[in-house]
C-alpha positions in Angstrom: -22.0 -38.6 -17.7 -21.0 -35.3 -16.0 -23.7 -33.6 -14.1 -24.0 -29.9 -13.5 -23.8 -28.8 -9.8 -26.8 -27.0 -8.5 -26.5 -23.2 -8.5 -26.5 -23.0 -4.8 -23.5 -25.4 -4.6 -21.7 -23.4 -7.2 -22.2 -20.2 -5.3 -21.0 -21.9 -2.0 -17.9 -23.3 -3.8 -17.1 -19.9 -5.2 -17.4 -18.2 -1.9 -15.2 -20.7 -0.2 -12.5 -20.2 -2.8 -12.4 -23.8 -4.1 -13.0 -25.2 -7.5 -16.4 -26.6 -8.4 -14.7 -29.9 -9.4 -13.1 -32.1 -6.8 -9.3 -31.6 -6.8 -7.0 -34.6 -6.8 -5.6 -33.4 -3.5 -7.0 -30.8 -1.1 -5.0 -27.7 -0.6 -3.3 -27.5 2.8 -4.8 -24.0 3.3 -7.8 -22.1 2.0 -6.6 -18.5 1.9 -8.9 -15.5 1.4 -8.2 -11.8 1.0 -10.6 -8.9 1.8 -9.5 -5.9 -0.3 -10.6 -2.4 0.8 -12.0 0.6 -1.1 -10.3 1.3 -4.4 -10.3 -2.3 -5.5 -7.6 -4.9 -6.2 -6.7 -3.3 -9.5 -6.0 0.3 -8.1 -2.4 0.0 -9.4 -1.3 0.9 -5.9 -1.9 -0.4 -2.4 -4.5 -3.1 -3.0 -2.9 -4.2 -6.3 0.4 -4.7 -4.5 -1.3 -7.2 -2.2 -3.0 -8.9 -5.1 0.4 -9.3 -6.9 1.9 -10.9 -3.8 -1.0 -13.3 -3.5 -0.8 -14.2 -7.2 3.0 -14.8 -6.8 2.1 -17.3 -4.0 -0.5 -19.0 -6.2 1.9 -19.3 -9.1 4.6 -20.9 -6.9 2.3 -23.2 -4.9 -0.8 -23.8 -7.1 -3.0 -22.8 -4.2 -5.7 -20.4 -5.2 -7.2 -17.8 -3.0 -10.6 -16.3 -2.8 -11.0 -12.5 -2.6 -13.7 -9.9 -2.1 -13.5 -6.1 -2.9 -15.3 -4.0 -0.3 -17.7 -1.5 -1.8 -19.0 0.1 1.4 -18.0 0.2 5.0 -20.6 -2.3 6.2 -19.1 -5.0 4.0 -15.8 -5.2 6.0 -17.0 -7.1 9.0 -19.5 -9.1 7.0 -16.9 -10.1 4.5 -14.5 -11.3 7.1 -17.2 -13.2 8.9 -18.4 -14.9 5.7 -14.8 -16.0 4.9 -14.4 -17.5 8.3 -17.8 -19.2 8.2 -17.0 -20.9 4.9 -13.7 -22.3 6.3 -11.2 -20.0 4.7 -8.0 -19.9 6.7 -5.9 -17.8 6.7 -7.9 -14.6 6.1 -6.0 -11.4 5.3 -7.7 -8.0 5.8 -6.3 -5.1 3.7 -6.1 -1.6 5.1 -6.4 0.2 8.5 -10.1 0.5 8.2 -10.5 -3.3 8.5 -9.3 -3.2 12.1 -12.6 -2.8 13.9 -14.3 -5.5 11.9 -11.4 -7.9 12.3 -11.3 -7.4 16.1 -14.9 -8.6 16.3 -14.6 -11.5 13.8 -11.3 -12.8 15.1 -12.8 -13.2 18.5 -15.8 -15.0 17.1 -13.5 -17.5 15.2 -10.5 -18.0 17.6 -9.2 -21.0 15.6 -9.0 -19.1 12.3 -5.8 -17.4 11.5 -6.1 -13.7 10.4 -3.7 -11.1 9.2 -4.1 -7.3 8.6 -2.0 -4.8 6.7 -1.6 -1.2 7.9 -3.0 -1.6 11.4 -2.3 -3.5 14.6 -4.9 -5.8 16.0 -3.6 -7.4 19.2 -5.2 -10.8 19.4 -3.8 -14.3 19.7 -4.9 -15.3 16.2 -3.9 -12.2 14.3 -0.6 -11.2 12.7 -0.3 -7.4 11.9 1.9 -5.8 9.3 2.8 -2.1 9.6 5.3 -0.1 7.6 7.6 2.8 8.2 6.3 4.9 5.4 8.1 7.9 6.7 11.4 6.4 5.8 10.6 5.6 2.2 8.9 9.0 1.9 12.0 10.7 3.2 14.0 9.2 0.3 11.5 10.3 -2.4 11.3 13.7 -0.8 15.1 14.1 -1.3 14.7 13.2 -5.0 11.8 15.7 -5.4 14.0 18.4 -4.0 17.1 17.4 -6.0 15.0 17.5 -9.2 13.6 20.9 -8.4 16.4 23.4 -7.4 14.9 26.8 -6.7 11.3 25.5 -7.3 8.5 24.1 -5.2 7.1 20.6 -4.7 3.7 19.1 -3.7 2.0 16.2 -1.9 -1.5 14.9 -2.5 -2.9 12.5 0.1 -6.0 10.3 0.0 -8.1 10.2 3.1 -7.0 12.6 5.8 -5.8 10.2 8.5 -2.6 10.0 10.6 -1.3 7.2 8.4 -1.3 9.4 5.3 0.1 12.3 7.4 3.0 10.0 8.1 3.8 9.8 4.4 3.5 13.6 4.1 5.7 14.3 7.1 8.5 11.9 5.9 8.3 13.5 2.5 8.7 17.0 3.8 11.6 16.0 6.0 13.4 14.6 2.9 12.7 17.7 0.9 14.0 20.0 3.7 17.1 17.8 4.1 18.1 18.9 0.6 16.8 22.5 0.8 15.4 23.8 4.1 13.8 26.8 2.3 11.9 24.8 -0.2 8.1 25.2 -0.2 6.0 22.0 0.0 2.3 22.2 -0.8 0.1 19.6 0.9 -3.5 18.7 0.2 -5.7 15.8 1.2 -8.4 14.5 -1.1 -11.1 14.0 1.6 -12.2 12.7 4.9 -14.2 9.6 3.8 -13.1 6.4 2.2 -14.2 7.7 -1.2 -11.0 9.8 -1.1 -9.1 6.7 -2.2 -10.9 6.5 -5.5 -11.4 10.0 -6.8 -8.9 10.5 -9.7 -10.8 13.6 -10.9 -10.3 15.4 -7.6 -6.7 14.1 -7.4 -6.0 15.7 -10.8 -7.6 19.0 -9.7 -5.4 19.2 -6.6 -2.3 18.4 -8.6 -3.1 21.1 -11.1 -3.6 23.7 -8.3 -0.2 22.8 -6.8 1.5 23.0 -10.2 -0.2 26.4 -10.9 1.5 27.6 -7.7 4.9 26.4 -8.9 5.2 22.8 -7.9 7.6 20.9 -10.2 7.1 17.4 -8.6 3.9 16.0 -7.0 4.0 13.0 -4.7 0.6 11.1 -4.4 -0.2 8.8 -1.5 -3.9 8.4 -2.4 -4.6 4.9 -3.8 -6.5 5.1 -7.1 -6.9 8.8 -6.7 -3.2 9.1 -7.5 -3.9 8.0 -11.1 -5.6 11.4 -11.6 -2.5 13.1 -10.1 -0.1 11.3 -12.4 -2.2 12.1 -15.5 -2.4 15.8 -14.6 1.3 16.0 -14.0 2.1 14.3 -17.3 -0.3 16.6 -19.1 1.6 19.6 -17.6 5.0 18.2 -18.4 6.0 18.0 -14.8 7.2 15.1 -12.6 5.2 12.8 -10.3 6.1 10.3 -7.5 4.1 7.0 -7.2 3.3 5.1 -4.1 3.0 1.6 -2.7 3.5 -0.4 -5.9 6.2 0.6 -8.3 4.3 2.9 -10.6 7.2 4.2 -12.6 5.9 2.4 -15.7 2.6 4.3 -15.8 3.9 7.5 -17.4 7.5 7.0 -18.5 9.4 10.2 -18.6 7.2 11.8 -15.9 7.4 9.4 -13.0 10.5 10.5 -11.0 10.3 7.5 -8.7 7.8 5.5 -6.6 7.8 5.1 -2.8 7.6 1.3 -2.9 5.8 -0.3 0.1 6.3 -4.0 -0.1 2.8 -5.2 0.7 3.3 -7.8 -2.0 6.2 -9.4 0.0 4.3 -9.2 3.3 1.3 -10.9 1.7 3.3 -13.7 0.1 5.3 -14.2 3.4 2.0 -14.4 5.3 0.5 -17.0 3.0 3.8 -19.0 2.9 4.0 -19.1 6.7 0.3 -20.3 6.9 1.0 -23.0 4.4 4.1 -24.2 6.3 2.2 -24.2 9.6 4.3 -21.3 10.9 1.6 -18.7 11.6 2.4 -16.7 14.7 0.5 -13.7 16.2 2.3 -10.4 16.7 3.5 -7.4 14.7 5.9 -7.0 11.8 7.1 -3.5 11.5 8.8 -3.1 8.1 11.1 -0.2 7.2 14.2 0.4 5.1 16.3 -2.0 7.2 13.7 -4.8 6.7 13.2 -4.1 3.0 9.7 -3.0 3.6 9.9 0.4 1.9 12.3 2.0 -0.6 12.6 4.4 -3.5 12.2 2.7 -6.9 14.9 2.8 -9.5 14.4 1.0 -12.8 14.5 1.4 -16.6 11.6 3.8 -16.6 13.2 6.5 -14.5 16.9 5.9 -15.2 17.0 8.9 -17.5 15.3 11.2 -15.0 17.5 10.4 -12.0 21.0 11.7 -12.2 23.7 9.3 -10.8 24.7 11.8 -8.1 21.1 12.1 -6.9 20.8 8.4 -6.6 24.1 8.3 -4.7 22.8 10.8 -2.2 19.6 8.9 -1.7 21.5 5.6 -1.2 23.7 7.3 1.4 20.7 8.6 3.2 19.2 5.1 3.2 22.3 3.7 4.8 22.3 6.5 7.4 18.7 5.9 8.3 19.3 2.2 8.7 22.4 3.0 10.8 20.4 5.4 13.0 22.5 8.4 11.9 19.4 10.0 10.4 16.3 10.0 12.5 13.1 10.3 10.5 10.2 11.5 12.6 7.1 9.3 12.7 3.9 11.4 12.6 1.9 8.7 14.2 4.0 8.7 17.4 2.5 12.1 18.4 0.5 13.4 15.5 2.9 16.2 14.7 5.6 16.9 12.2 8.8 18.9 13.1 8.9 20.5 9.6 6.3 21.9 7.2 
């Protein structure tokens, strides 16, 4: 006769990311992911990570445990709880996890950790960062090509150097097509709530469009969903970010600046499974396939072949070093505005 496990055991099993029933064979790893503000279904940054983890699970059968941070205090606590319960590897999502990870990784030196969007220099941590300025340059070119004689806009999430990097790359791409084009820029806020405020995102997009913006690029997590809805309602064009968001509003999503956090996540988990974890930093740009402009069936009628050809040429030139895209985070400045 089957017996029910006590509630406490069920809770412990759930936290450790394992099934309540005993598997025929133990998984070689017990992965865990700590998502940041905005949640794993933000259709953007966090969801890209989730998709990569799900791809790993489908291919290997190894499940992962996850937790969605609701406030800043849960970051360090969540990482510590994962490590205490034997999860390994543990992947922290977002730049804001760096401080907590620095503390916890030192407490659990035998646990393997990863972080996306920040560098934590410890012997048991692998860091993934992206050259967002390069992908943003490409979508900036498309914004300008789709808006001759008009203006374009940018809506960021939390006002931090990382998001300024997106904005600066975008402006450089716009100005490469038309040096005189006006680019409006607004940040949603200065706290983590800026990643999950679609109402405010919509308001900022409306303000930019009222001033003449024809295309609005959002790098704002779930806040971007409000931007895209406002742009669609106005009959204008939007540019998505992180995940390929072209499908959200067909006919109004010019492209998306794809940041392959899904691939980074899957690679991280695969390496851990194969016993190939190594500390260090992976810096992923156009050359490494880490960022790009998205072209698919949802925007094929919006992007003219000659526009796409110009973007593809610029991509080759950036990879070859013929075009140098300035990185805002190298000196917190942008050569164009």
